[in-house]
C-alpha positions in Angstrom: 23.4 -43.9 -19.1 22.6 -44.3 -22.2 18.7 -43.7 -23.3 16.9 -45.4 -26.2 15.6 -44.1 -29.1 11.6 -44.0 -27.8 13.1 -42.2 -24.0 12.2 -38.5 -25.6 8.4 -39.6 -26.4 8.6 -41.7 -23.2 9.4 -38.6 -21.6 6.7 -36.4 -23.3 4.2 -38.9 -22.4 4.8 -38.6 -18.3 5.0 -34.5 -18.8 1.6 -34.3 -20.4 0.7 -36.9 -18.3 1.0 -35.0 -15.2 0.2 -31.8 -17.3 -2.8 -33.5 -17.6 -3.3 -34.0 -14.1 -4.7 -31.3 -11.0 -0.9 -30.4 -11.6 -1.3 -28.6 -14.4 -2.6 -25.7 -12.5 -0.9 -25.6 -9.5 1.1 -22.1 -7.7 2.5 -20.8 -4.8 2.3 -18.1 -2.8 4.7 -15.3 -2.0 6.2 -16.1 1.3 5.1 -18.7 1.5 6.5 -21.2 4.7 7.7 -24.2 2.2 8.3 -22.0 -0.7 11.1 -23.0 -2.7 9.9 -26.5 -2.5 6.7 -25.5 -3.9 8.6 -23.5 -6.2 10.7 -26.5 -7.5 8.0 -28.7 -8.0 5.7 -26.3 -10.2 9.0 -25.5 -12.0 9.4 -28.9 -13.1 6.1 -29.2 -14.0 6.1 -26.3 -16.6 9.9 -26.4 -18.7 11.1 -24.7 -21.4 11.0 -26.7 -23.8 10.0 -30.6 -24.6 10.0 -30.4 -28.4 9.0 -27.0 -29.2 6.4 -26.6 -27.2 6.7 -23.9 -24.8 5.0 -25.2 -21.4 6.3 -22.0 -18.9 2.9 -21.1 -17.0 2.3 -16.7 -17.7 3.3 -16.5 -13.5 4.4 -19.2 -10.5 3.0 -17.3 -8.0 -1.5 -17.6 -7.1 -3.2 -13.4 -7.9 -3.4 -11.6 -4.7 -6.1 -8.8 -4.7 -5.1 -6.0 -3.8 -6.2 -2.6 -2.5 -4.4 0.4 -0.3 -5.8 2.1 2.8 -4.7 5.3 1.3 -6.7 7.6 4.3 -5.0 5.9 7.2 -1.5 7.4 5.5 -3.8 10.7 4.1 -4.7 11.2 7.7 -0.9 10.9 9.3 -0.3 13.4 6.2 -2.8 16.3 6.8 -1.8 16.4 10.7 1.8 17.2 9.2 0.7 19.2 7.1 -0.2 22.2 9.5 1.3 25.2 9.4 4.3 23.9 6.6 5.3 24.4 2.6 6.8 21.2 2.8 5.9 17.9 3.2 8.3 14.5 3.1 5.7 11.9 2.6 8.7 8.6 3.0 8.6 10.1 6.8 5.0 9.7 6.8 5.0 7.0 5.3 7.6 5.4 8.1 5.4 7.3 10.9 2.6 5.1 9.9 5.1 1.8 9.5 5.6 3.0 13.4 2.5 2.6 14.2 1.2 -0.4 13.0 3.3 -3.0 15.4 3.9 -5.9 12.5 5.3 -3.1 9.8 7.9 -1.5 12.4 9.1 -5.3 13.6 9.6 -6.5 11.0 11.8 -3.0 9.4 13.8 -2.4 12.7 14.8 -6.1 12.5 16.1 -6.0 8.5 17.4 -2.4 8.5 19.3 -3.5 11.9 20.5 -7.2 10.2 21.8 -5.2 6.8 23.9 -2.6 9.1 25.1 -5.4 11.2 28.8 -5.7 10.4 30.4 -8.8 10.5 33.4 -10.1 13.2 35.7 -11.0 10.4 35.6 -8.4 6.5 33.5 -6.0 9.4 31.2 -6.1 6.1 27.8 -6.7 6.2 26.3 -9.8 6.2 24.4 -9.4 2.8 22.5 -12.5 2.5 20.6 -12.3 5.8 20.2 -9.0 4.6 18.2 -9.7 1.7 16.1 -12.8 3.5 15.6 -9.8 6.2 13.9 -8.1 3.5 11.9 -10.8 1.5 10.4 -11.3 5.1 9.3 -7.1 4.8 7.7 -7.2 2.2 6.7 -10.8 1.6 3.9 -10.4 4.9 3.8 -6.7 5.8 1.0 -5.5 4.0 1.6 -3.7 0.6 -0.4 0.0 1.7 3.0 0.1 5.0 5.2 -1.4 1.8 4.3 0.5 -0.7 3.9 3.7 0.9 7.8 3.0 2.2 9.3 2.0 -1.3 7.0 4.4 -3.4 6.3 7.5 -1.7 6.1 11.0 -3.4 8.9 12.9 -3.0 9.8 16.4 -4.6 13.1 17.3 -2.5 16.7 15.8 -2.6 16.1 15.0 1.1 13.2 12.8 0.5 14.3 11.1 -2.3 16.9 10.3 -0.6 15.7 8.8 2.2 13.4 6.6 0.0 16.3 5.5 -2.0 18.1 4.3 1.5 14.7 2.5 2.6 16.3 -0.8 1.5 19.6 0.1 3.1 21.3 -0.1 -0.6 25.1 0.3 1.1 24.4 -3.6 1.7 21.4 -5.2 -0.5 21.9 -3.2 -3.7 25.5 -1.7 -4.0 28.5 -4.0 -4.0 31.2 -1.9 -5.6 31.8 -2.4 -9.6 28.5 -3.2 -11.1 28.8 -6.3 -12.5 27.4 -7.6 -15.8 24.1 -7.7 -16.2 24.1 -11.7 -18.4 25.6 -12.6 -14.9 23.2 -11.6 -12.4 20.3 -12.8 -14.6 21.9 -16.2 -15.0 22.9 -16.9 -10.9 19.0 -15.6 -10.5 17.4 -18.7 -12.9 20.0 -21.0 -11.0 17.4 -20.1 -8.0 14.0 -21.2 -7.9 12.6 -18.2 -5.7 14.5 -15.4 -7.9 13.8 -17.5 -11.4 10.0 -17.4 -10.0 10.0 -13.3 -8.7 11.1 -12.1 -12.3 8.7 -14.4 -13.8 6.1 -12.9 -11.6 7.8 -9.7 -12.9 8.3 -10.1 -16.3 3.9 -10.9 -16.1 2.7 -8.7 -14.0 4.6 -5.0 -15.3 4.4 -6.0 -19.3 4.6 -3.0 -20.9 1.8 -2.8 -23.8 1.1 -0.2 -26.9 -2.2 -0.5 -26.8 -3.3 -0.5 -23.3 -5.5 2.8 -21.5 -2.9 2.3 -19.1 0.3 1.5 -20.2 0.3 -2.7 -18.8 -1.2 -5.3 -21.0 -3.0 -7.3 -17.4 -4.1 -3.1 -17.0 -3.5 -3.5 -13.1 -0.2 -0.8 -11.0 -0.8 -2.3 -8.0 0.1 -6.0 -9.3 2.8 -4.5 -11.3 4.3 -2.9 -8.2 4.2 -5.7 -5.9 5.8 -7.8 -8.6 8.4 -5.2 -8.3 9.1 -5.8 -4.3 8.8 -9.4 -4.9 12.1 -8.8 -6.6 14.1 -6.8 -3.7 16.0 -9.2 -1.4 17.3 -11.2 -4.4 20.6 -11.2 -7.0 18.2 -9.0 -9.0 17.4 -6.5 -6.4 16.4 -3.5 -7.8 16.6 0.3 -6.5 16.6 4.1 -7.1 19.7 5.1 -9.7 18.9 8.2 -8.4 16.2 11.4 -7.5 13.5 10.7 -9.7 10.4 8.8 -9.2 10.6 6.5 -12.3 13.9 6.0 -12.4 15.1 2.4 -11.2 17.7 -0.6 -12.4 19.6 -4.1 -10.9 22.9 -3.4 -10.0 24.2 -4.1 -13.2 26.0 -3.2 -16.4 25.7 -3.9 -20.2 29.4 -3.3 -21.1 31.0 -5.9 -22.1 28.2 -7.8 -23.2 29.8 -9.1 -26.5 27.3 -11.2 -28.5 25.3 -10.8 -25.8 24.5 -7.4 -25.5 20.8 -7.7 -26.8 19.9 -9.9 -24.5 22.0 -7.8 -21.6 20.0 -4.8 -23.3 15.9 -6.2 -23.4 16.7 -7.3 -19.4 18.1 -4.5 -18.1 15.4 -2.9 -20.1 12.8 -4.1 -17.9 13.6 -2.2 -15.9 14.4 1.3 -18.0 12.7 1.3 -20.8 9.5 0.3 -18.8 6.2 2.0 -19.6 3.9 -0.2 -17.6 6.3 -0.3 -14.7 7.6 3.4 -14.9 3.6 4.9 -14.8 2.6 2.2 -11.8 6.0 4.4 -10.3 4.7 7.6 -10.5 1.0 6.9 -10.9 1.0 5.6 -7.5 2.6 9.2 -5.6 -0.3 10.9 -7.9 -3.1 8.7 -5.6 -1.6 9.3 -2.6 -1.2 12.9 -3.4 -4.8 13.1 -4.2 -6.4 10.9 -1.0 -4.1 13.0 0.7 -5.6 16.4 0.1 -9.0 14.5 0.1 -8.6 13.8 3.7 -7.4 16.9 4.4 -10.1 19.1 2.9 -12.8 16.8 4.7 -10.4 17.2 8.4 -11.3 20.8 7.3 -14.5 20.5 6.6 -15.5 19.1 10.0 -14.0 21.4 11.6 -15.1 24.1 10.2 -18.6 22.2 11.6 -18.3 22.3 14.6 -16.5 26.2 15.3 -20.1 27.0 14.1 -22.3 24.0 15.7 -21.9 25.5 19.5 -23.5 29.0 18.4 -26.2 27.9 17.0 -27.2 25.3 19.8 -26.8 28.4 22.1 -29.7 29.8 19.8 -31.4 26.6 19.6 -31.3 26.1 23.8 -32.7 29.9 24.1 -35.0 29.2 21.3 -36.9 26.0 22.9 -36.4 27.7 27.2 -38.7 31.0 25.8 -41.2 28.3 24.2 -41.5 26.1 27.8 -41.0 29.1 29.9 -43.9 31.3 29.6 -45.1 34.2 31.8 -47.7 33.3 33.5 -50.4 35.9 31.9 -49.0 34.3 28.6 -50.3 31.4 29.9 -53.7 32.4 30.8 -54.4 34.2 27.8 -53.4 30.7 25.3 -54.8 29.0 27.8 -58.7 31.3 27.4 -58.8 31.4 24.1 -60.8 34.2 22.2 -62.1 35.5 26.2 -65.5 33.8 25.6 -65.4 33.6 29.4 -63.7 35.9 31.8 -60.3 35.2 32.8 -61.1 35.2 36.6 -63.6 32.7 36.1 -61.0 29.9 35.4 -58.6 28.8 37.4 -55.3 29.7 37.4 -54.0 26.3 35.1 -51.2 28.3 33.8 -47.8 26.5 35.6 -46.0 27.3 38.8 -42.9 29.2 38.3 -40.8 25.9 39.7 -42.8 23.4 37.3 -41.9 25.3 34.8 -38.5 25.7 35.6 -38.9 21.8 35.8 -39.6 21.0 32.8 -37.7 23.3 31.0 -34.7 21.5 33.0 -35.5 18.0 31.9 -35.4 19.6 28.0 -32.4 21.0 28.2 -30.9 18.2 29.6 -32.1 15.8 26.5 -31.6 18.2 24.1 -27.4 18.5 25.2 -27.5 14.4 25.5 -28.4 14.9 21.7 -26.3 17.4 20.6 -23.4 15.4 22.7 -23.6 11.9 20.9 -23.4 14.1 17.9 
């Protein structure tokens, strides 16, 4: 069907009307039930270029403020540090995940899906594996997922465990590396992957003027956007044992005239100061919180070990004050002896009365110290 000369202006007017409506600011939630439908509406409203005007929003997903619960993992790692010179933080993160019902369930689900071979080819079912991975990283709280994926390592065994977190033999590696331009085009053809990449570009955008290297100045948001790419056609992973060396499974060799475009895309992962700082700082913050938790636990243990002798001494002092001798009791009651002592009745308590009173106070004291 041939369009008339006024088609462009009519289209522009229709888009302008839509962008003036409440739909203009609509965003989607990552992992929501109808995520694809929501994102298709988003991208239909925010077309790339209309009459030279860039109408693409900064990011398609709602901003989610997330804080890390370092204390919980620190308490687990502190126990594992007793008598050990090296600690596998990734193993500790796995232990923490196993304690949480949702994390343990979805982690078991994606691992079993990704390692299960299909009956025909004998290889894993990559689409199902990617779907299970997205489910895990979208639904499990970040203080579990981030600790599993970004755990700091100082030895090869720990780093290899970290690299194996996403079962790369199924979700990441795939024979010879394809060209990154092809992978990028495949990503743009899928609403979810396209949106996750847009979110990643926004949250992990580097800045030379920012104090932490990120334009948005939010390490947590950058790491969350990074995990959003896992399970897509451009799934990133560690390329070696280094904490900050990550990249998707693709190459820019044989890119021809598109080499600059390819290098730019790959540089989002390999030459991104914001992403690299986010990866490094997560490990440092976790180390600091673990150290604080360990120091606090040691201090509490020292206090509890010294509190018992002090309590015993306190009990002795109380008993000495509550159970005086009968002669001392008479002396306190008489005062300075203005009256002869034999003119006063024996007002000092009997031994049984003194013991009964002391026993009551002792029970009250023990009750108080046991509460604390």
